[in-house]
N, C-alpha and C positions, 0 to 999 in steps of 0.2 A: 601896154594893155595887159591887165591881169585876167587870166582865164581861170584861175583857181576858184573864183567866186561863182563862175557859171556852173561848176560841177558840185559845189558845196550844197549839202542838204540843209534845208531850213528846219531846225529843231524847235523853233519857238511855237509852232502850231502843235506839235506833239507835247511839249511841256505844258501848254495851256490846257490841252485835253486831259492830260494826266492830273493837273491841278484841279480841274473841274470835277473829274471823276473822284478824286480823293475828298473834295469838299462835299460832294453828294453822299459819299459813303459815311462820312462823319455826321452829316445832318440826319441821315436815315437812322444811324445807330443812336444818336442823341434822342430822336423822337421815340424810338423803341424803349429806351431807358426811361424817358419821361412818362411814357404810358404805364410802365411797370410801377413807377413811383406813385402815379395817380391812382392806380388800382389798389395798391397797398394802403394809401391814405383813405380811400373810399371804404375799404373793408374795415379799417380802424374806426372810422366815423360810424359806420353801421353797427359795429360791435358795441361801441359805447352807447349808441341810441337804444339798442336792445337791452343792454344792462340797466340803463335808467328805467326802462319799461318793466323790469323785473325778471328778465330772462338771463340765465347764466350762459356761459360759453357752450356747454355741452347739453343744454336742455333742448328738448324738442318744442317747436312752436305749437301753440294750441289754436284751433280755429275758433274765432269768436262768433261767426255766423253758424247757426245750426243747419247742417245739411238736411234736406227734406227726407223724411222716412219713406220707405217704399209705399206704404198705404196712404200717405198724405196726398200724393199726386193724383190718385184715383178719386179721392173725395172732392178735390178742387175741380175736376173735369165735369162732374155731375151737376 
């Protein structure tokens, strides 16, 4: 009868937990990297869209709707 197997620690559970932990870390890091790539692509698309609309990179955007003048609000109430 072999008694050495009674006192042996089973390392397979620990190895599986370490492998799952490592896989979760890699997945989380990959998703973070993917989100950074998506953000940069979205910024590039938005920049190209604005350039086609006539805005350069360093230009301030112009409001197309005219904000109401202080006196206009009083005339509309009356």
